[in-house]
SERO-4910 file (N, C-alpha, C, O; in steps of 0.05 Angstrom, whole numbers):
BEGIN
 pado doro    nc1    nc2    nc3   cac1   cac2   cac3    cc1    cc2    cc3    oc1    oc2    oc3
  Met    A   -128   -586    913   -144   -562    907   -149   -557    877   -167   -559    861
  Lys    A   -115   -549    880   -113   -538    849   -121   -563    834   -143   -563    824
  Lys    A   -107   -584    832   -119   -602    813   -150   -607    812   -159   -619    792
  Ser    A   -165   -599    831   -198   -602    838   -206   -588    808   -216   -597    787
  Leu    A   -195   -557    819   -201   -543    794   -197   -543    766   -213   -536    749
  Leu    A   -166   -555    760   -160   -556    740   -187   -585    719   -194   -587    695
  Val    A   -193   -602    743   -208   -618    734   -243   -612    723   -257   -624    706
  Ile    A   -245   -595    736   -270   -580    739   -267   -560    713   -284   -558    695
  Leu    A   -247   -546    713   -246   -523    684   -239   -548    663   -243   -542    639
  Phe    A   -233   -566    665   -226   -584    637   -259   -596    635   -267   -609    615
  Ala    A   -271   -591    652   -301   -610    647   -317   -584    641   -330   -588    620
  Leu    A   -319   -570    647   -328   -547    635   -328   -541    604   -347   -537    590
  Phe    A   -299   -541    597   -291   -537    571   -302   -560    556   -319   -556    539
  Ala    A   -293   -584    560   -311   -603    543   -339   -596    533   -350   -595    511
  Val    A   -347   -592    566   -375   -597    561   -394   -567    535   -415   -564    523
  Ser    A   -371   -554    541   -373   -533    527   -369   -522    498   -379   -503    485
  Cys    A   -339   -551    491   -339   -560    471   -356   -575    454   -355   -574    429
  Gly    A   -373   -591    468   -391   -614    465   -416   -599    446   -424   -603    423
  Lys    A   -424   -578    468   -445   -563    459   -436   -552    436   -441   -571    421
  Tyr    A   -428   -539    424   -413   -524    398   -408   -538    375   -405   -527    353
  Gln    A   -406   -569    378   -393   -583    353   -429   -600    348   -433   -609    325
  Lys    A   -449   -602    366   -469   -610    375   -480   -591    354   -492   -601    336
  Leu    A   -476   -565    355   -496   -543    345   -487   -538    314   -502   -535    295
  Leu    A   -456   -539    313   -455   -543    288   -462   -565    269   -458   -564    245
  Arg    A   -472   -587    282   -476   -609    271   -508   -605    263   -519   -617    245
  Ser    A   -522   -581    286   -550   -585    273   -561   -565    256   -550   -545    248
  Asp    A   -588   -574    250   -605   -564    232   -614   -529    232   -621   -513    215
  Asp    A   -609   -527    267   -634   -501    270   -614   -473    258   -593   -469    269
  Ala    A   -620   -461    241   -607   -438    237   -603   -418    254   -584   -402    258
  Ala    A   -639   -424    273   -643   -399    291   -626   -401    314   -621   -381    327
  Lys    A   -613   -432    322   -601   -421    342   -574   -427    334   -564   -443    350
  Lys    A   -561   -422    318   -533   -410    310   -534   -389    303   -513   -377    302
  Tyr    A   -555   -377    298   -557   -345    291   -562   -334    311   -556   -311    309
  Glu    A   -571   -340    333   -562   -331    366   -544   -331    377   -536   -313    392
  Ala    A   -523   -367    369   -509   -371    385   -481   -352    374   -464   -343    389
  Thr    A   -484   -348    342   -462   -326    325   -463   -300    350   -443   -291    360
  Asp    A   -489   -292    357   -484   -272    356   -477   -270    386   -471   -248    393
  Ser    A   -478   -286    403   -461   -286    432   -430   -292    434   -415   -280    450
  Leu    A   -422   -310    416   -401   -314    410   -390   -285    400   -372   -273    412
  Tyr    A   -399   -277    385   -388   -255    365   -373   -236    388   -350   -234    398
  Lys    A   -402   -220    393   -401   -208    423   -376   -218    452   -373   -202    471
  Leu    A   -367   -232    452   -359   -250    472   -317   -246    463   -297   -245    476
  Gly    A   -324   -247    432   -298   -233    423   -281   -267    417   -257   -269    420
  Lys    A   -297   -292    408   -293   -316    409   -299   -311    371   -318   -322    359
  Tyr    A   -286   -299    362   -284   -299    330   -292   -327    314   -311   -328    298
  Lys    A   -271   -353    321   -267   -372    313   -289   -379    312   -300   -383    290
  Lys    A   -304   -385    338   -326   -399    325   -349   -385    324   -369   -398    329
  Ala    A   -350   -361    319   -372   -347    313   -372   -360    287   -389   -376    280
  Leu    A   -349   -351    270   -341   -355    249   -350   -382    235   -357   -379    212
  Gly    A   -353   -410    247   -352   -433    228   -383   -427    234   -393   -429    212
  Leu    A   -403   -421    251   -429   -427    249   -432   -396    229   -443   -406    209
  Met    A   -430   -378    226   -435   -353    207   -436   -365    183   -457   -364    170
  Glu    A   -409   -380    170   -411   -399    143   -425   -417    138   -424   -425    114
  Gln    A   -443   -429    155   -471   -450    160   -495   -427    153   -515   -435    142
  Ile    A   -494   -408    157   -532   -394    161   -524   -364    144   -545   -351    141
  Val    A   -505   -351    133   -500   -334    115   -514   -341     95   -527   -322     88
  Pro    A   -520   -367     76   -537   -367     47   -565   -377     62   -583   -379     45
  Val    A   -570   -382     82   -594   -385     91   -614   -356     93   -636   -352     85
  Tyr    A   -603   -343    103   -608   -324    115   -607   -288     92   -616   -265     92
  Arg    A   -593   -305     76   -591   -280     57   -618   -264     41   -635   -274     27
  Gly    A   -616   -248     47   -657   -234     33   -672   -238     59   -697   -237     58
  Lys    A   -658   -243     85   -689   -235    114   -674   -215    117   -653   -206    108
  Pro    A   -693   -209    137   -681   -181    153   -669   -182    171   -668   -162    186
  Gln    A   -650   -212    179   -637   -205    187   -603   -213    185   -583   -217    200
  Ala    A   -610   -211    157   -583   -215    136   -561   -191    142   -536   -193    143
  Glu    A   -578   -167    147   -561   -142    148   -542   -136    168   -520   -126    163
  Ala    A   -555   -148    206   -528   -147    223   -517   -177    217   -498   -180    232
  Leu    A   -520   -196    205   -505   -219    197   -486   -213    185   -463   -214    195
  Met    A   -494   -202    157   -464   -193    136   -453   -176    159   -439   -189    175
  Phe    A   -456   -153    163   -443   -144    174   -415   -159    193   -390   -161    189
  Arg    A   -431   -167    214   -414   -182    226   -398   -200    217   -374   -199    224
  Tyr    A   -406   -215    202   -390   -236    183   -371   -227    170   -351   -241    165
  Ala    A   -372   -198    160   -344   -185    148   -327   -178    174   -303   -184    177
  Asn    A   -340   -168    189   -325   -159    215   -303   -181    225   -279   -176    229
  Thr    A   -318   -208    230   -313   -234    247   -285   -231    226   -266   -219    236
  Leu    A   -282   -241    199   -259   -246    185   -245   -219    188   -225   -222    174
  Tyr    A   -244   -191    197   -228   -172    193   -214   -178    212   -190   -183    211
  Lys    A   -233   -179    237   -212   -192    269   -196   -208    275   -183   -210    296
  Leu    A   -198   -231    243   -187   -256    246   -163   -249    227   -149   -267    218
  Glu    A   -160   -226    222   -141   -221    195   -145   -230    174   -124   -235    162
  Asp    A   -169   -235    162   -174   -252    138   -174   -235    117   -193   -241    102
  Tyr    A   -159   -210    107   -165   -191     96   -172   -191     67   -180   -169     58
  Tyr    A   -171   -209     53   -170   -213     34   -202   -220     29   -216   -211     11
  Ser    A   -210   -239     52   -237   -243     54   -259   -222     63   -282   -220     56
  Ser    A   -242   -205     85   -259   -183    105   -261   -164     82   -284   -158     78
  Gly    A   -240   -151     62   -246   -130     41   -269   -144     23   -288   -129     20
  Tyr    A   -271   -166     13   -287   -167     -2   -317   -172     17   -338   -167      6
  Gln    A   -317   -180     37   -341   -181     46   -356   -161     56   -380   -161     63
  Phe    A   -327   -131     58   -348   -102     65   -350    -98     44   -366    -80     45
  Glu    A   -346   -101     18   -354    -86     -5   -380   -101    -19   -391    -90    -38
  Arg    A   -388   -127     -7   -410   -138     -8   -436   -117      4   -459   -111     -4
  Phe    A   -424   -113     23   -442   -109     54   -446    -82     43   -470    -78     41
  Val    A   -431    -63     34   -432    -32     26   -457    -30     -8   -474    -13    -16
  Ser    A   -449    -53    -17   -465    -57    -45   -487    -56    -43   -502    -40    -54
  Ser    A   -494    -79    -23   -523    -96     -8   -537    -78     15   -560    -85     21
  Tyr    A   -529    -61     24   -542    -43     43   -529    -19     47   -516    -17     67
  Pro    A   -529      4     25   -516     25     16   -532     47     44   -520     61     59
  Lys    A   -557     43     41   -566     53     74   -566     49     97   -572     67    112
  Ser    A   -559     27    104   -550     21    117   -530     38    140   -511     50    129
  Asp    A   -533     40    175   -521     53    199   -495     53    193   -478     71    198
  Ser    A   -490     19    173   -460      3    185   -445      8    157   -422      2    152
  Thr    A   -467     22    136   -446     35    108   -417     41    107   -399     28     96
  Glu    A   -415     65    123   -387     81    127   -373     67    142   -352     70    131
  Thr    A   -369     53    162   -360     29    184   -345     10    153   -321     11    147
  Ala    A   -357      1    144   -354    -22    129   -346    -16     97   -340    -34     81
  Ala    A   -346     10     92   -334     17     66   -307     27     80   -288     22     66
  Tyr    A   -300     39    104   -275     35    111   -261     17    115   -239     15    103
  Arg    A   -274     -5    139   -253    -38    136   -253    -40    113   -232    -54    113
  Ser    A   -260    -37     87   -255    -59     65   -234    -40     51   -219    -53     36
  Ala    A   -231    -19     52   -207      1     47   -182     -8     64   -162    -19     56
  Lys    A   -189     -1     89   -166    -10     99   -157    -41    106   -134    -44    114
  Ser    A   -175    -64    103   -174    -86     91   -140    -90     71   -120   -102     75
  Tyr    A   -148    -73     50   -135    -79     23   -107    -56     30    -88    -54     15
  Tyr    A   -112    -43     52    -84    -29     66    -66    -51     77    -42    -48     75
  Phe    A    -75    -70     87    -67    -91    110    -56   -108     80    -33   -113     84
  Ile    A    -63   -115     61    -57   -129     50    -29   -122     34    -13   -140     28
  Ser    A    -22    -93     28     -4    -86     15     18    -89     19     29    -78     38
  Pro    A     33   -109     -3     56   -110      8     88    -95     15     91    -71      9
  Lys    A    105   -105     23    127    -92     25    135    -80      8    126    -87    -13
  Tyr    A    154    -60      8    158    -36    -24    173    -56    -47    166    -56    -70
  Ser    A    193    -70    -36    214    -85    -55    195   -114    -75    205   -125    -95
  Leu    A    168   -121    -64    152   -146    -83    135   -131    -94    131   -107    -91
  Glu    A    123   -150   -112     98   -133   -132     79   -120   -121     65   -134   -107
  Gln    A     72    -91   -124     51    -76   -122     33    -67   -124     26    -45   -117
  Lys    A     16    -91   -140    -16    -92   -147    -33    -88   -129    -54    -77   -133
  Glu    A    -26    -96   -106    -49    -92    -83    -44    -69    -66    -61    -61    -49
  Thr    A    -22    -57    -70    -21    -25    -60    -32     -1    -75    -38     20    -64
  Tyr    A    -33     -8   -107    -57      7   -124    -81      2   -116    -98     18   -109
  Thr    A    -85    -28   -115   -116    -24   -105   -126    -17    -70   -149    -15    -61
  Ala    A   -111    -16    -61   -114     -1    -24   -108     26    -39   -113     43    -22
  Leu    A   -100     39    -62   -101     65    -55   -127     74    -71   -139     94    -66
  Glu    A   -133     54    -93   -155     65   -105   -181     68    -83   -194     89    -80
  Lys    A   -185     45    -70   -204     41    -42   -198     54    -25   -216     48     -9
  Leu    A   -184     74    -11   -188    103     -1   -188    120     -3   -198    136     13
  Gln    A   -172    129    -34   -194    153    -43   -219    153    -53   -232    174    -53
  Gly    A   -229    126    -62   -256    119    -63   -276    121    -36   -301    125    -36
  Phe    A   -262    118    -16   -278    120     13   -278    157     19   -298    171     21
  Val    A   -252    165     20   -251    195     18   -274    203      5   -293    214     16
  Asp    A   -271    197    -19   -293    215    -37   -321    205    -29   -337    223    -26
  Gln    A   -328    182    -25   -352    176    -15   -357    184     10   -380    186     16
  Phe    A   -340    190     28   -339    203     55   -334    224     66   -328    219     90
  Pro    A   -333    248     61   -316    276     57   -313    276     84   -293    287     94
  Asn    A   -329    266     98   -334    287    130   -332    266    144   -336    273    168
  Ser    A   -325    233    143   -320    213    154   -299    216    180   -276    225    176
  Asp    A   -306    211    203   -290    213    215   -257    200    219   -239    203    236
  Tyr    A   -263    185    192   -248    156    199   -219    171    174   -198    159    168
  Arg    A   -227    198    165   -219    207    145   -190    210    143   -175    200    127
  Ala    A   -185    227    162   -158    230    172   -140    204    169   -119    206    157
  Glu    A   -148    183    178   -127    165    188   -136    151    161   -127    128    160
  Ala    A   -154    159    136   -159    140    117   -134    154    101   -120    141     85
  Asn    A   -129    183    105   -104    199     87    -88    195     97    -69    206     87
  Asp    A    -83    182    118    -50    177    132    -39    148    125    -17    139    131
  Met    A    -61    134    110    -57    108     96    -43    120     74    -19    115     72
  Val    A    -56    138     54    -53    144     30    -28    152     25    -13    141      9
  Val    A    -22    171     41      5    175     48     28    158     50     45    157     32
  Glu    A     28    143     72     37    110     76     47     99     49     70     95     42
  Leu    A     16     92     29     17     77     10     29     95    -11     38     82    -30
  Lys    A     30    111    -12     54    130    -40     72    133    -25     88    135    -44
  Thr    A     81    134    -11    114    142     -6    121    113     -4    144    113      6
  Lys    A    115     89     -8    125     63     -8    132     57    -38    154     48    -45
  Leu    A    103     64    -59    102     66    -86    128     79    -88    145     68   -101
  Glu    A    132    100    -75    147    129    -80    185    109    -84    200    113   -103
  Lys    A    191     92    -62    208     79    -49    213     63    -66    236     56    -70
  Lys    A    195     55    -78    204     20    -91    211     40   -131    234     39   -141
  Asp    A    195     52   -140    212     75   -165    228     84   -163    242     84   -183
  Phe    A    236     95   -143    268    107   -138    291     86   -134    310     88   -149
  Glu    A    292     70   -118    311     47   -120    308     32   -140    329     21   -145
  Thr    A    287     25   -159    293     21   -180    308     33   -198    323     19   -213
  Ala    A    305     59   -201    321     83   -211    350     82   -208    369     87   -223
  Glu    A    349     72   -179    382     76   -169    385     51   -181    401     53   -200
  Gln    A    377     26   -178    389     -4   -183    404      2   -208    428     -3   -209
  Tyr    A    386     15   -235    397     10   -256    422     33   -257    440     29   -273
  Leu    A    423     56   -240    447     61   -232    471     42   -225    492     40   -238
  Arg    A    465     31   -206    483     21   -195    500     -8   -213    522    -17   -208
  Ile    A    480    -20   -236    493    -37   -255    501    -26   -281    503    -38   -302
  Tyr    A    503      0   -274    527     25   -300    505     16   -322    514      5   -342
  Asp    A    473     19   -320    457     19   -343    449     49   -342    425     51   -336
  Tyr    A    460     73   -347    456     94   -350    431    109   -358    419    127   -347
  Lys    A    424     90   -387    406    106   -400    378    102   -377    364    119   -365
  Ala    A    377     69   -376    352     66   -365    355     81   -335    335     77   -321
  Ala    A    371     92   -326    376     99   -300    361    140   -308    349    156   -295
  Ile    A    369    139   -334    358    168   -340    337    166   -339    326    179   -322
  Ala    A    322    148   -356    290    143   -362    279    138   -333    266    158   -327
  Ala    A    279    123   -317    273    119   -292    269    146   -276    248    155   -269
  Phe    A    297    158   -272    297    184   -258    272    208   -264    259    221   -248
  Asp    A    273    207   -303    255    225   -310    227    218   -304    210    236   -299
  Asn    A    218    182   -305    182    179   -296    183    189   -269    165    206   -264
  Phe    A    202    183   -249    202    183   -225    195    215   -217    177    221   -202
  Ile    A    210    229   -227    209    263   -221    173    265   -236    158    282   -225
  Gln    A    167    257   -250    142    261   -274    116    251   -259     93    261   -262
  Asp    A    129    220   -236     98    221   -223    102    213   -202     95    193   -189
  His    A    119    237   -198    113    237   -164    130    265   -142    147    269   -125
  Pro    A    110    279   -160    125    306   -156    125    327   -138    133    350   -140
  Gly    A    109    308   -106    118    312    -84    127    300    -61    124    302    -37
  Ser    A    141    287    -78    158    265    -69    187    270    -41    201    290    -45
  Ile    A    191    257    -22    216    265    -15    239    256    -24    262    266    -20
  Tyr    A    234    238    -36    264    228    -57    267    245    -78    286    239    -92
  Arg    A    249    272    -89    249    279   -113    283    301   -120    294    311   -140
  Lys    A    290    300    -84    327    324    -94    339    306    -99    355    310   -118
  Asp    A    339    281    -89    353    257   -106    353    250   -127    372    242   -141
  Ala    A    326    252   -132    323    238   -160    338    255   -177    354    248   -193
  Phe    A    328    290   -171    343    312   -192    378    310   -193    391    319   -212
  Phe    A    386    300   -175    407    292   -180    419    272   -187    438    277   -202
  Leu    A    416    248   -183    413    230   -193    412    225   -225    426    209   -238
  Arg    A    398    237   -233    395    235   -258    415    253   -275    422    249   -298
  Met    A    424    276   -255    443    292   -275    469    273   -275    486    273   -293
  Lys    A    472    254   -245    495    241   -240    492    219   -261    515    212   -269
  Ser    A    475    207   -271    470    183   -296    476    199   -320    493    189   -335
  Ser    A    468    216   -325    475    225   -355    502    230   -356    515    221   -375
  Tyr    A    517    248   -333    542    251   -336    557    231   -346    566    230   -369
  Leu    A    560    210   -323    570    180   -326    556    174   -362    572    168   -379
  Leu    A    535    175   -366    530    157   -397    555    184   -411    577    175   -416
  Ala    A    553    199   -414    563    221   -432    599    212   -434    610    208   -456
  Ile    A    610    211   -413    636    203   -405    646    176   -412    668    170   -422
  Asn    A    625    159   -406    634    134   -417    626    127   -447    632    105   -456
  Ser    A    616    144   -460    602    138   -488    635    143   -514    658    151   -513
  Leu    A    616    132   -535    636    136   -561    639    167   -564    621    184   -559
  Pro    A    663    171   -571    675    199   -578    658    220   -590    654    243   -583
  Arg    A    645    204   -615    625    216   -627    610    229   -613    606    252   -622
  Leu    A    596    223   -591    565    224   -575    573    235   -546    559    236   -525
  Val    A    603    246   -553    604    254   -514    600    285   -519    584    292   -503
  Lys    A    603    294   -526    594    325   -528    569    336   -530    564    359   -523
  Glu    A    550    316   -544    520    319   -544    507    315   -520    492    330   -509
  Arg    A    515    286   -510    515    289   -485    521    296   -450    509    289   -430
  Leu    A    546    314   -454    551    328   -440    537    358   -444    541    376   -428
  Glu    A    525    362   -463    509    385   -463    480    378   -447    467    390   -430
  Glu    A    476    355   -458    450    340   -437    454    344   -413    441    363   -405
  Ser    A    472    329   -391    480    338   -369    485    355   -359    482    359   -335
  Lys    A    494    370   -373    494    406   -365    468    421   -356    466    436   -337
  Arg    A    438    409   -385    417    418   -366    396    405   -350    372    412   -346
  His    A    411    379   -341    402    364   -317    412    375   -300    397    378   -281
  Tyr    A    440    386   -299    448    404   -277    440    421   -272    443    427   -248
  Asn    A    421    441   -292    399    475   -295    373    461   -277    360    472   -260
  Ser    A    371    442   -285    330    433   -267    353    424   -244    351    443   -228
  Phe    A    373    408   -233    373    404   -208    378    437   -188    370    441   -165
  Asn    A    392    453   -202    398    478   -185    378    502   -190    378    524   -178
  Lys    A    362    495   -206    337    504   -196    320    498   -178    313    515   -163
  Tyr    A    313    476   -177    298    471   -160    313    463   -131    298    466   -113
  Phe    A    336    455   -124    355    444   -106    375    458    -98    386    450    -78
  Gly    A    388    483   -113    416    499   -105    418    496    -84    437    482    -78
  Glu    A    409    502    -72    411    506    -46    411    481    -23    411    485      1
  Ser    A    411    461    -31    413    434    -20    438    423    -13    458    431    -25
  Asp    A    441    399     13    465    386     15    473    374    -11    497    370    -12
  Arg    A    459    367    -33    468    347    -58    482    379    -80    489    372   -103
  Lys    A    486    407    -74    496    419    -87    532    424    -89    543    441   -104
  Pro    A    544    405    -70    566    408    -76    577    385    -94    591    391   -114
  Asp    A    572    366    -88    565    350   -107    561    343   -133    573    328   -148
  Ala    A    533    366   -137    525    369   -166    549    387   -172    555    384   -196
  Asp    A    567    405   -160    576    430   -168    604    414   -185    611    417   -209
  Glu    A    613    397   -166    638    379   -182    628    375   -204    638    386   -224
  Ile    A    599    355   -207    609    352   -227    603    363   -257    608    353   -278
  Ile    A    590    390   -250    592    405   -276    619    422   -275    628    431   -296
  Gln    A    629    426   -257    658    436   -260    668    413   -282    675    419   -305
  Asp    A    669    387   -271    680    370   -302    672    368   -323    688    361   -340
  Ile    A    642    372   -331    635    388   -346    641    403   -361    644    400   -385
  Asn    A    643    416   -352    644    452   -365    676    445   -382    683    448   -405
  Glu    A    686    437   -362    718    437   -373    726    420   -397    744    424   -413
  Arg    A    708    398   -394    704    379   -410    695    392   -440    709    387   -459
  Leu    A    675    406   -442    657    419   -464    679    448   -473    679    460   -495
  Ser    A    695    452   -451    715    479   -464    730    460   -483    719    457   -505
  Leu    A    747    450   -481    757    427   -493    749    425   -527    764    426   -547
  Tyr    A    721    423   -526    714    413   -554    708    432   -568    702    429   -591
  Asn    A    710    465   -549    697    488   -556    726    499   -567    723    510   -589
  Asn    A    756    498   -558    784    510   -567    784    491   -597    793    498   -618
  Thr    A    773    469   -590    789    451   -619    771    459   -640    777    459   -664
  Glu    A    742    469   -631    726    481   -661    735    505   -662    735    514   -685
  Ile    A    744    523   -643    759    550   -665    787    550   -674    794    569   -688
  Lys    A    807    526   -667    820    529   -679    817    520   -708    835    525   -724
***
């Protein structure tokens, strides 16, 4: 019984595949359009895409094109071809700015770029593009039901960029390139005013400055210790009650002791 059922199912599958292949080879655009609609609604996106790719150029400029182009972009989105879906949704928005589907298309275009964004340790060109697209969506549709989710994605992408910039600065510190570390932490503090890494950036900038000072040529030590003290004061102003305070105080104590030796020498 089971064997017979399998045979029947296989036969039905073969017939179905045969009809689909025959339709692919057909020149009947209307039948292909009707089939793409059915396949799309059934969630058979790969098959729908095969037919869509053949008829999209045929229907461009015709009344059916709006619905077809949205389904085409959304099929690519469902198949996780986000490079293509981002582009095709953008084309849809540009071609049909007054469509009822424009808001959804604009959102899914932006979200496609969000999905393309790589992990933080890699080049972040796509992340900047995603941020631009998401912000553009929020600006264009400020009252959209998608706004909250778009804002969440913006926060996530910005945090990713912050983490990359922070770890780049930390890497300079780890390889003893203190000047580069100071510059990188300076840039981080300026570029990411609300970052979760801000406290650590202030502390590590001070630490980098301190390590640069005590490892400098004798004629440069005093000036660089004074610069380190200024960085401590900046840290203390904003994060004087934080868990980094004991470590910062230990560094400033050594800075003050070293500077006192210079002051005593100058008095004599």
